[in-house]
SEBA-948801 format. One record per residue (C-alpha): residue in one letter; x, y, z; residue number from 0. Coordinates in Angstrom, 1 decimal, decimal comma, m for minus. Each point is the difference from the previous one (the first is absolute). Layout:
BEGIN
residu: A	east: X	north: Y	up: Z	num: NUM
...
***
This chain:
BEGIN
residu: M	east: m46,7	north: 51,6	up: 65,1	num: 0
residu: V	east: m1,1	north: m1,9	up: m3,1	num: 1
residu: G	east: 2,2	north: 0,4	up: m3,0	num: 2
residu: K	east: 3,2	north: m0,8	up: 1,9	num: 3
residu: V	east: 2,5	north: m2,7	up: m0,6	num: 4
residu: I	east: 0,5	north: m2,8	up: 2,6	num: 5
residu: E	east: 3,5	north: m1,1	up: m0,2	num: 6
residu: K	east: 1,3	north: m2,6	up: 2,5	num: 7
residu: T	east: 0,6	north: m3,6	up: m1,2	num: 8
residu: F	east: m1,6	north: 0,8	up: m3,3	num: 9
residu: K	east: m1,2	north: 3,1	up: m1,7	num: 10
residu: Y	east: m3,7	north: 0,6	up: m0,5	num: 11
residu: T	east: m1,7	north: 3,0	up: m1,5	num: 12
residu: I	east: m3,4	north: 1,0	up: 1,3	num: 13
residu: P	east: m1,9	north: 2,1	up: m2,5	num: 14
residu: T	east: m1,9	north: 3,1	up: 1,0	num: 15
residu: P	east: m3,8	north: m0,2	up: m0,7	num: 16
residu: A	east: 0,5	north: 2,2	up: m3,1	num: 17
residu: E	east: 2,8	north: m2,2	up: m1,3	num: 18
residu: L	east: m2,0	north: m3,2	up: 0,6	num: 19
residu: F	east: m3,0	north: 1,5	up: m1,8	num: 20
residu: Q	east: 2,2	north: 0,9	up: m3,0	num: 21
residu: I	east: 1,4	north: m3,6	up: m0,1	num: 22
residu: L	east: m3,5	north: m1,4	up: 0,2	num: 23
residu: K	east: m1,1	north: 2,3	up: m2,8	num: 24
residu: E	east: 2,7	north: m1,3	up: m2,3	num: 25
residu: K	east: m0,8	north: m3,6	up: 0,9	num: 26
residu: F	east: m3,8	north: 0,4	up: m0,1	num: 27
residu: S	east: 0,2	north: 1,7	up: m3,4	num: 28
residu: K	east: 1,9	north: m3,0	up: m1,5	num: 29
residu: D	east: m1,8	north: m2,8	up: 1,7	num: 30
residu: K	east: m2,8	north: m2,1	up: m1,6	num: 31
residu: L	east: m3,2	north: 0,8	up: 2,0	num: 32
residu: P	east: m2,9	north: m2,5	up: 0,3	num: 33
residu: D	east: m2,5	north: m0,1	up: m2,9	num: 34
residu: S	east: m3,0	north: 0,5	up: 2,2	num: 35
residu: W	east: m0,8	north: 2,9	up: 2,3	num: 36
residu: F	east: m3,4	north: m1,0	up: 1,4	num: 37
residu: S	east: m1,4	north: m2,9	up: 2,1	num: 38
residu: G	east: 1,9	north: m3,2	up: 0,2	num: 39
residu: S	east: 3,4	north: 1,7	up: m0,8	num: 40
residu: S	east: 1,0	north: 1,0	up: 3,6	num: 41
residu: E	east: 2,4	north: m2,9	up: 0,4	num: 42
residu: L	east: 1,6	north: 0,8	up: m3,4	num: 43
residu: W	east: 0,5	north: 3,6	up: 1,1	num: 44
residu: T	east: 1,3	north: m1,0	up: 3,4	num: 45
residu: T	east: 2,6	north: m2,3	up: m1,6	num: 46
residu: S	east: 1,0	north: 2,6	up: m2,5	num: 47
residu: I	east: 0,5	north: 2,9	up: 2,5	num: 48
residu: L	east: 1,7	north: m2,1	up: 2,6	num: 49
residu: G	east: 2,2	north: m1,4	up: m2,8	num: 50
residu: I	east: 1,0	north: 3,6	up: m1,0	num: 51
residu: F	east: 1,0	north: 0,8	up: 3,6	num: 52
residu: D	east: 1,9	north: m3,3	up: 0,2	num: 53
residu: E	east: 2,0	north: 0,8	up: m3,1	num: 54
residu: V	east: 0,8	north: 3,5	up: 1,3	num: 55
residu: G	east: 1,0	north: m1,3	up: 3,4	num: 56
residu: R	east: 2,4	north: m2,6	up: m1,7	num: 57
residu: S	east: 1,4	north: 2,7	up: m2,2	num: 58
residu: L	east: 0,9	north: 2,0	up: 3,1	num: 59
residu: G	east: 1,8	north: m3,1	up: 1,6	num: 60
residu: Y	east: m2,8	north: m1,2	up: 2,3	num: 61
residu: T	east: m1,6	north: m3,4	up: 0,1	num: 62
residu: P	east: m3,7	north: 0,8	up: 0,4	num: 63
residu: R	east: m2,1	north: m2,2	up: 2,3	num: 64
residu: K	east: m3,7	north: m0,7	up: m0,2	num: 65
residu: E	east: m2,3	north: m0,1	up: 3,1	num: 66
residu: Y	east: 2,6	north: 0,8	up: 2,6	num: 67
residu: L	east: m1,8	north: 1,4	up: 3,1	num: 68
residu: R	east: m3,2	north: m0,3	up: m2,1	num: 69
residu: L	east: 1,3	north: 2,7	up: m2,4	num: 70
residu: D	east: m0,4	north: m0,6	up: m3,7	num: 71
residu: Q	east: 3,7	north: 0,6	up: m0,7	num: 72
residu: T	east: 3,1	north: 1,1	up: 1,8	num: 73
residu: W	east: 3,5	north: 1,0	up: m0,9	num: 74
residu: E	east: 2,4	north: m0,7	up: 2,8	num: 75
residu: I	east: 3,6	north: 0,3	up: 1,0	num: 76
residu: R	east: 0,9	north: m3,0	up: 2,3	num: 77
residu: L	east: 3,7	north: m0,1	up: 0,9	num: 78
residu: P	east: 1,9	north: m0,5	up: 3,2	num: 79
residu: D	east: 0,7	north: 3,7	up: 0,4	num: 80
residu: V	east: m3,2	north: 1,6	up: m1,4	num: 81
residu: S	east: m3,6	north: m1,2	up: m0,2	num: 82
residu: T	east: m3,0	north: 2,0	up: m1,2	num: 83
residu: I	east: m3,0	north: m0,1	up: m2,2	num: 84
residu: V	east: 0,7	north: 2,5	up: m2,8	num: 85
residu: L	east: m3,4	north: m0,3	up: m1,7	num: 86
residu: A	east: m3,3	north: m1,3	up: 1,2	num: 87
residu: L	east: m2,7	north: m0,3	up: m2,7	num: 88
residu: E	east: m3,8	north: m0,3	up: 0,4	num: 89
residu: Y	east: m2,0	north: m0,5	up: m3,1	num: 90
residu: E	east: m3,8	north: 0,0	up: m0,1	num: 91
residu: N	east: m2,0	north: m0,5	up: m3,1	num: 92
residu: T	east: m2,9	north: 2,0	up: 1,3	num: 93
residu: D	east: m1,4	north: 3,5	up: 0,2	num: 94
residu: R	east: m1,6	north: m0,5	up: 3,5	num: 95
residu: V	east: 1,7	north: 2,7	up: 2,1	num: 96
residu: E	east: m1,1	north: m1,5	up: 3,3	num: 97
residu: E	east: 1,7	north: m3,3	up: m0,8	num: 98
residu: I	east: 3,1	north: 1,8	up: m1,2	num: 99
residu: L	east: 0,3	north: 2,1	up: 3,2	num: 100
residu: D	east: m0,9	north: m2,7	up: 2,5	num: 101
residu: D	east: 1,9	north: m2,9	up: m1,4	num: 102
residu: E	east: 2,7	north: 0,9	up: m2,6	num: 103
residu: L	east: 1,1	north: 3,4	up: 1,3	num: 104
residu: Q	east: m0,2	north: m1,3	up: 3,6	num: 105
residu: K	east: 2,5	north: m2,8	up: m0,8	num: 106
residu: L	east: 2,4	north: 2,6	up: m1,3	num: 107
residu: L	east: m0,4	north: 2,2	up: 3,1	num: 108
residu: D	east: 0,7	north: m3,1	up: 2,2	num: 109
residu: V	east: 3,3	north: m1,0	up: m1,7	num: 110
residu: K	east: 3,4	north: 1,5	up: 0,3	num: 111
residu: A	east: 1,2	north: 0,8	up: m3,6	num: 112
residu: L	east: 1,7	north: 2,9	up: m1,8	num: 113
residu: L	east: m2,3	north: 0,1	up: m3,0	num: 114
residu: K	east: m3,7	north: m1,0	up: 0,5	num: 115
residu: V	east: m1,9	north: m0,4	up: m3,3	num: 116
residu: L	east: m3,7	north: m0,2	up: m0,4	num: 117
residu: V	east: m1,5	north: m0,7	up: m3,4	num: 118
residu: F	east: m3,7	north: 0,0	up: m0,8	num: 119
residu: Y	east: m2,7	north: 0,8	up: m2,5	num: 120
residu: P	east: m2,2	north: 3,1	up: 0,8	num: 121
residu: I	east: m3,2	north: 0,7	up: m1,9	num: 122
residu: V	east: 1,4	north: 3,3	up: m1,3	num: 123
residu: P	east: 3,6	north: 1,1	up: m0,6	num: 124
residu: M	east: 1,8	north: 1,5	up: 3,1	num: 125
residu: V	east: 1,1	north: 3,6	up: m0,2	num: 126
residu: M	east: 2,3	north: 1,7	up: 2,5	num: 127
residu: D	east: 0,3	north: 3,8	up: 0,2	num: 128
residu: E	east: 1,5	north: 2,5	up: 2,3	num: 129
residu: E	east: m3,2	north: 0,7	up: 1,8	num: 130
residu: E	east: m1,6	north: m3,3	up: 0,6	num: 131
residu: S	east: 0,7	north: m3,7	up: m0,2	num: 132
residu: T	east: m2,4	north: m2,4	up: m1,7	num: 133
residu: Y	east: 0,5	north: m2,5	up: 2,8	num: 134
residu: P	east: m0,2	north: 1,8	up: 3,3	num: 135
residu: E	east: m0,9	north: m3,3	up: 1,6	num: 136
residu: I	east: 3,4	north: m1,4	up: m0,9	num: 137
residu: E	east: 1,8	north: 3,1	up: 1,4	num: 138
residu: E	east: m2,1	north: m0,2	up: 3,2	num: 139
residu: K	east: 0,8	north: m3,7	up: 0,4	num: 140
residu: I	east: 3,7	north: 0,5	up: m0,4	num: 141
residu: M	east: 0,0	north: 3,0	up: 2,4	num: 142
residu: S	east: m1,9	north: m2,1	up: 2,6	num: 143
residu: A	east: 2,7	north: m2,7	up: 0,2	num: 144
residu: M	east: 1,5	north: m0,1	up: 3,5	num: 145
residu: I	east: 3,4	north: m1,4	up: m0,8	num: 146
residu: K	east: 1,8	north: 1,6	up: m3,0	num: 147
residu: N	east: 3,3	north: m0,2	up: m1,7	num: 148
residu: P	east: 0,9	north: 3,5	up: m1,2	num: 149
residu: D	east: 1,8	north: m1,5	up: m3,0	num: 150
residu: E	east: m3,0	north: m2,0	up: m1,2	num: 151
residu: R	east: m1,8	north: 1,1	up: m3,2	num: 152
residu: Y	east: m3,4	north: m1,1	up: m1,3	num: 153
residu: I	east: m0,7	north: m0,2	up: m3,7	num: 154
residu: V	east: m3,6	north: m0,2	up: m1,1	num: 155
residu: M	east: m0,5	north: m1,1	up: m3,6	num: 156
residu: T	east: m3,3	north: m0,2	up: m1,8	num: 157
residu: I	east: m0,8	north: m1,7	up: m3,3	num: 158
residu: V	east: m3,0	north: 1,1	up: m2,0	num: 159
residu: L	east: m1,4	north: m0,9	up: m3,4	num: 160
residu: V	east: m0,7	north: 3,3	up: m1,9	num: 161
residu: Y	east: m2,0	north: 0,0	up: m3,2	num: 162
residu: I	east: 1,4	north: 2,4	up: m2,5	num: 163
residu: Q	east: m1,5	north: m0,4	up: m3,5	num: 164
residu: P	east: 0,9	north: m2,0	up: m2,0	num: 165
residu: H	east: 2,4	north: m1,7	up: 2,5	num: 166
residu: S	east: 0,1	north: m0,8	up: 3,7	num: 167
residu: V	east: 2,9	north: 0,7	up: 2,2	num: 168
residu: I	east: 1,0	north: m1,2	up: 3,4	num: 169
residu: E	east: 0,9	north: 3,0	up: 2,3	num: 170
residu: V	east: 2,4	north: m0,7	up: 2,9	num: 171
residu: R	east: 0,3	north: 2,8	up: 2,5	num: 172
residu: A	east: 2,0	north: 0,1	up: 3,2	num: 173
residu: C	east: 0,5	north: 2,2	up: 3,0	num: 174
residu: S	east: 2,4	north: m0,3	up: 2,9	num: 175
residu: F	east: m0,7	north: 0,6	up: 3,7	num: 176
residu: D	east: 2,6	north: 0,5	up: 2,7	num: 177
residu: S	east: m0,4	north: m1,6	up: 3,5	num: 178
residu: E	east: m2,2	north: 2,9	up: 1,1	num: 179
residu: G	east: m2,4	north: m0,3	up: m3,0	num: 180
residu: K	east: 1,3	north: 3,0	up: m2,0	num: 181
residu: G	east: m0,6	north: m0,7	up: m3,7	num: 182
residu: E	east: 1,9	north: 0,6	up: m3,1	num: 183
residu: D	east: m1,2	north: m0,6	up: m3,5	num: 184
residu: L	east: 2,3	north: m2,3	up: m2,0	num: 185
residu: G	east: m1,9	north: 0,5	up: m3,2	num: 186
residu: C	east: m1,6	north: m2,4	up: m2,4	num: 187
residu: F	east: 0,5	north: m1,8	up: m3,3	num: 188
residu: Q	east: m2,3	north: m1,6	up: m2,5	num: 189
residu: V	east: 0,4	north: m3,2	up: m2,0	num: 190
residu: E	east: m2,0	north: m0,8	up: m3,1	num: 191
residu: Y	east: m2,2	north: m3,0	up: 0,8	num: 192
residu: T	east: m2,1	north: m2,3	up: m2,2	num: 193
residu: S	east: m2,4	north: m2,3	up: 2,0	num: 194
residu: K	east: m1,7	north: m3,0	up: m1,6	num: 195
residu: D	east: m3,1	north: 0,7	up: 2,2	num: 196
***
């Protein structure tokens, strides 16, 4: 049951996928993004995006960790009377779907966490509708997991550079999946972007 409050020794609020996306939207819209979009800038984008998640995690009272269980970032509660991974983040600066499914998404399937976030860069913007998901492979992979926590939620975020004359914008779109792979569109937002490329 994501979106609840854990209150034992200390009080922690765990956001719902929609709440987390809204917080990220506000932070992403105010943050300084890397000057370059194309080749050679992947490290800058990785640092920037992981930095945004780090700041959001800290604002919610967590101490984000890097590379715990080979995950790019985790937010945890580690106290004598409660211990859990609240958020597990995998970030991949690629559009190669096979790599995303077989490595990044698989890591999220294998870990016990309440929010499992996957961020990547598709070739075209992702669109969810009532009839069909743009990423049936992701749904199928989540559905195929043998051990599931009914409270876990997956958030898939895509980042795409969109050319709209005379400016460019970064479009960030997200959808949420429950432990059975059922998807829900969380919406999208655009941020004006000027690249020096």
